[in-house]
C-alpha positions as CSV (number, residue, x, y, z in Angstrom):
1,M,131.3,46.5,119.0
2,A,128.8,46.9,121.9
3,K,124.9,47.3,121.3
4,G,123.6,49.9,122.5
5,F,119.7,50.2,123.8
6,V,118.1,53.3,123.9
7,Y,115.1,53.4,126.6
8,I,112.2,55.6,128.1
9,L,110.8,55.9,131.5
10,R,108.0,56.6,133.3
11,S,107.9,58.6,136.2
12,L,104.8,56.1,138.2
13,K,105.2,59.5,140.8
14,N,104.3,62.0,138.3
15,G,103.8,60.8,134.6
16,R,107.2,62.3,133.1
17,F,109.1,60.9,130.8
18,Y,113.5,59.9,130.8
19,I,115.3,59.0,128.3
20,G,118.1,57.2,128.1
21,S,120.8,55.1,126.3
22,T,123.3,51.9,127.6
23,T,125.2,49.1,126.7
24,D,123.9,47.6,129.3
25,I,120.2,47.7,130.3
26,N,119.4,45.5,133.1
27,K,122.5,47.1,135.3
28,R,121.2,51.2,134.3
29,L,117.8,50.1,135.1
30,L,119.1,49.0,138.6
31,R,120.8,52.3,139.3
32,H,117.6,53.9,138.1
33,E,115.4,51.9,140.6
34,S,117.9,52.6,143.3
35,G,118.0,55.8,143.0
36,N,121.3,56.0,141.9
37,V,120.7,58.4,138.6
38,R,120.5,62.3,139.7
39,A,118.4,62.4,137.1
40,T,115.4,60.2,137.6
41,R,116.0,59.9,142.3
42,N,113.2,62.5,142.4
43,F,110.7,60.6,140.2
44,L,111.0,57.3,141.3
45,P,109.3,54.4,141.5
46,V,109.5,54.5,137.3
47,R,108.4,51.9,135.3
48,L,110.6,50.9,131.5
49,E,107.9,52.5,128.7
50,L,110.4,51.1,126.0
51,C,113.7,49.6,125.2
52,Q,114.9,49.1,121.8
53,E,118.2,47.5,120.3
54,F,120.9,49.0,118.2
55,D,123.8,47.9,116.3
56,N,125.9,49.8,118.5
57,Y,126.3,52.2,121.7
58,T,127.3,55.0,119.2
59,Y,124.1,54.9,116.9
60,A,121.9,54.3,120.1
61,R,123.3,57.9,122.2
62,K,122.3,59.6,118.5
63,I,119.0,58.2,118.8
64,E,119.1,59.3,122.2
65,Q,119.8,63.1,121.9
66,R,117.8,63.4,118.7
67,L,114.1,62.0,121.1
68,K,115.5,64.3,123.2
69,D,115.7,67.6,120.8
70,F,112.3,67.0,120.8
71,K,110.9,68.1,124.1
72,R,107.0,66.7,123.4
73,K,105.4,64.2,125.8
74,D,103.0,63.3,123.3
75,F,105.2,62.8,120.5
76,I,107.4,60.3,122.9
77,E,104.0,58.8,124.3
78,K,103.3,58.1,120.3
79,I,106.6,56.0,120.2
80,V,105.8,54.3,123.4
81,K,102.3,53.5,122.2
82,E,103.7,52.3,119.1
83,G,106.6,50.0,120.6
84,I,109.5,51.3,118.5
85,I,111.3,54.3,117.8
86,K,110.9,54.9,114.1
87,L,114.1,57.4,113.9
88,G,116.5,57.2,110.7
89,L,120.0,58.7,110.6
């Protein structure tokens, strides 16, 4: 099974965070930076704040959804500052 990544981007335009998951982080970042992702297109440029690898993509998607459920900027900023996602499912 493919490894999974959860990543957090920050818009340099307005400071908003974007949380995503993928199996190929480099390819996904290129899509964001080129404006090919609708969710971040209007917030370019973006900077990768955190990327964490997980054993499989299914688990990475669960972590992504859990992070998105929090909907609190201060919580995401804390994760970025600590440099690690500490969510156990």
